[in-house]
C-alpha positions in Angstrom: -35.6 -20.9 90.2 -32.8 -22.1 92.6 -31.7 -19.5 94.6 -27.6 -19.9 95.3 -26.1 -18.5 97.8 -22.2 -18.5 97.1 -19.8 -17.2 100.8 -16.3 -16.8 99.5 -13.8 -13.6 100.7 -13.4 -12.3 97.2 -15.0 -10.6 95.6 -13.3 -11.4 92.1 -14.3 -14.8 93.1 -17.5 -14.3 93.6 -18.8 -12.3 90.7 -17.0 -15.2 88.8 -19.3 -18.2 89.9 -22.7 -15.4 90.0 -21.4 -15.3 85.6 -20.8 -19.1 85.6 -24.1 -19.9 86.9 -27.0 -16.8 85.9 -27.4 -17.9 82.4 -28.2 -21.7 83.6 -31.5 -19.5 85.9 -29.5 -19.3 89.0 -31.0 -17.1 91.9 -27.7 -15.8 93.9 -27.0 -13.7 97.1 -23.2 -13.7 97.8 -21.6 -13.7 101.4 -18.6 -11.9 101.7 -18.0 -13.8 105.0 -19.3 -15.6 107.7 -21.2 -13.1 109.3 -22.7 -11.6 105.9 -23.8 -15.7 105.0 -25.3 -15.5 109.1 -27.0 -13.0 107.7 -28.3 -13.5 104.6 -29.5 -17.3 106.0 -31.6 -15.6 108.9 -33.5 -14.0 105.6 -33.7 -16.2 103.3 -34.4 -20.0 102.5 -31.7 -21.3 100.6 -31.6 -24.4 97.7 -27.9 -24.9 97.5 -24.3 -23.2 98.8 -21.1 -22.3 97.5 -18.8 -22.5 100.8 -15.0 -21.1 99.6 -12.9 -22.8 102.8 -10.2 -20.5 103.2 -11.7 -17.2 105.1 -10.7 -15.2 107.9 -12.5 -15.3 111.3 -14.9 -18.3 110.5 -13.7 -20.6 107.7 -15.6 -22.3 105.8 -15.3 -26.1 107.6 -16.5 -24.5 110.5 -18.9 -22.6 109.3 -20.1 -25.9 107.0 -20.6 -28.0 110.1 -22.8 -23.9 111.9 -24.8 -23.9 109.2 -25.8 -28.5 109.7 -26.5 -27.9 112.6 -29.6 -26.0 111.4 -30.1 -26.3 107.9 -30.6 -29.5 106.2 -29.4 -27.1 102.8 -26.6 -28.8 100.2 -23.8 -27.6 100.5 -20.8 -27.7 97.9 -17.2 -26.9 99.2 -15.0 -25.0 97.0 -11.3 -24.0 97.5 -8.0 -24.3 96.2 -7.1 -27.2 98.5 -6.8 -30.0 97.4 -5.2 -33.0 99.9 -6.6 -35.8 100.2 -8.0 -34.8 104.2 -8.6 -31.3 103.7 -11.7 -33.0 101.2 -12.3 -36.1 103.7 -12.9 -33.6 106.3 -15.1 -31.0 104.9 -17.1 -34.1 103.9 -17.2 -35.7 108.0 -17.9 -31.6 109.0 -21.3 -31.9 106.6 -20.5 -30.8 103.0 -22.7 -32.4 99.9 -19.2 -31.9 97.9 -16.2 -30.6 96.5 -14.8 -29.6 93.8 -11.2 -27.5 94.1 -9.9 -24.1 93.1 -9.7 -23.3 89.9 -13.0 -24.7 88.4 -14.4 -25.2 84.7 -17.8 -23.3 84.9 -19.7 -26.8 83.6 -18.6 -29.0 86.2 -19.8 -25.8 89.0 -23.1 -26.3 87.3 -23.2 -30.5 86.7 -22.5 -31.4 90.5 -25.8 -28.5 91.5 -27.6 -30.1 89.0 -27.3 -33.4 90.7 -27.2 -31.8 93.8 -30.7 -30.4 93.7 -32.1 -33.2 91.7 -31.5 -35.2 95.2 -33.3 -32.1 96.5 -37.8 -32.8 96.8 -39.0 -29.5 95.5 -40.5 -27.6 97.0 -44.2 -27.4 95.0 -47.2 -25.8 97.6 -46.5 -23.6 99.9 -49.1 -22.6 102.2 -49.5 -19.3 103.6 -52.7 -18.3 106.3 -55.0 -20.8 103.9 -53.6 -19.4 100.7 -52.7 -21.8 98.6 -49.7 -21.6 95.7 -49.0 -24.8 94.7 -47.0 -25.6 91.4 -48.5 -29.5 90.6 -51.6 -28.6 90.3 -51.2 -25.4 89.0 -53.5 -23.1 91.5 -54.0 -20.7 93.6 -56.6 -21.5 96.1 -58.1 -19.7 99.7 -59.8 -21.1 101.4 -61.0 -23.0 99.5 -61.8 -20.9 97.0 -59.9 -20.6 93.0 -58.1 -17.0 92.1 -57.4 -17.0 88.0 -54.6 -15.8 87.8 -52.2 -15.5 84.8 -48.9 -18.0 83.9 -46.8 -14.8 85.2 -49.2 -14.2 88.3 -48.5 -17.7 88.8 -45.2 -17.2 89.0 -44.9 -13.7 90.8 -46.7 -14.5 93.5 -45.7 -18.5 94.6 -41.6 -17.6 93.8 -42.5 -14.5 96.6 -44.3 -17.2 98.8 -41.5 -19.3 98.8 -38.7 -16.9 99.2 -40.5 -14.9 102.7 -38.6 -11.6 103.1 -36.8 -11.0 100.6 -36.2 -8.2 98.4 -36.5 -8.1 95.0 -36.5 -4.9 92.8 -38.7 -4.8 90.0 -35.6 -5.4 87.1 -34.5 -8.4 88.9 -38.6 -9.6 88.3 -38.5 -8.4 85.3 -35.8 -11.1 84.6 -36.9 -13.8 87.2 -40.1 -13.7 85.0 -39.3 -12.6 81.3 -35.4 -13.4 81.1 -32.7 -11.2 80.8 -33.4 -10.1 77.4 -36.2 -9.0 77.8 -37.6 -5.4 77.2 -40.8 -5.1 79.7 -40.9 -2.4 81.7 -41.1 -1.8 85.5 -44.9 -0.3 85.1 -46.0 -3.9 84.2 -44.4 -6.3 86.8 -46.3 -3.1 88.7 -49.3 -3.5 87.1 -49.0 -7.7 88.3 -48.7 -6.9 91.4 -51.6 -4.8 92.0 -53.8 -6.9 89.5 -52.4 -10.1 92.4 -53.4 -8.0 94.9 -56.9 -7.5 93.2 -57.9 -10.9 93.0 -56.1 -12.3 96.7 -58.3 -10.0 98.2 -61.3 -10.6 96.5 -61.9 -13.5 98.6 -60.7 -12.5 102.4 -57.1 -13.1 102.1 -55.6 -10.0 104.7 -53.2 -9.9 101.7 -52.2 -5.6 101.4 -50.6 -7.7 104.8 -48.4 -10.1 103.6 -47.3 -8.4 99.6 -45.6 -5.3 100.9 -43.9 -3.2 98.4 -41.2 -1.2 99.0 -40.9 1.6 98.3 -38.2 2.9 95.3 -37.0 -0.3 95.5 -40.4 -3.5 94.6 -41.6 -5.4 96.5 -41.9 -8.5 99.6 -43.9 -10.7 100.8 -43.6 -10.7 104.6 -44.5 -13.6 106.4 -45.8 -12.1 109.8 -45.4 -15.2 111.9 -42.0 -14.9 111.1 -41.7 -11.1 111.8 
């Protein structure tokens, strides 16, 4: 599942874009300005960025250039400005695509999917010898195979690929079972308990990485990044 950062100074636009992309399985965060965007980018990994140009203090052009100095994430600029010079400027500063407001939701999804097809997906994640391999559909620790269910495999993989991000139980239910599921939060707790028990048996210090955020949900923490 692709992780998207939406950056726009209008809450109405943030909510509208969220409604467009949620049915297609995109996980996303909303940033109301450049400062909020920087905070999200420091804490999370994203597969694509949707960036508005007309923002106060730091505009989209400046933020795009700033992001490009350190990160190679596909960026689509969303803006009401459709002058040729703005399009050229955005692309020269590092944007990968440019779509003007108002835009069609289907076109936005098509452009996002086209960009994501150009970027190899992160199909293997390794943390201190614990390896989650989507291609082989295996979870191993120093050569030891860890037998997990499909839902457990999806959960641990998603958390490992998004270190530092806190996932509420409801979010994990949507990720694993879908938006229309009647699954309850205690099912998530049960899966977490099983994952921890199975990995702990191999000798991997799972409790150092797989944390409970009391009253909210769970997160994965890479100790080297704390």
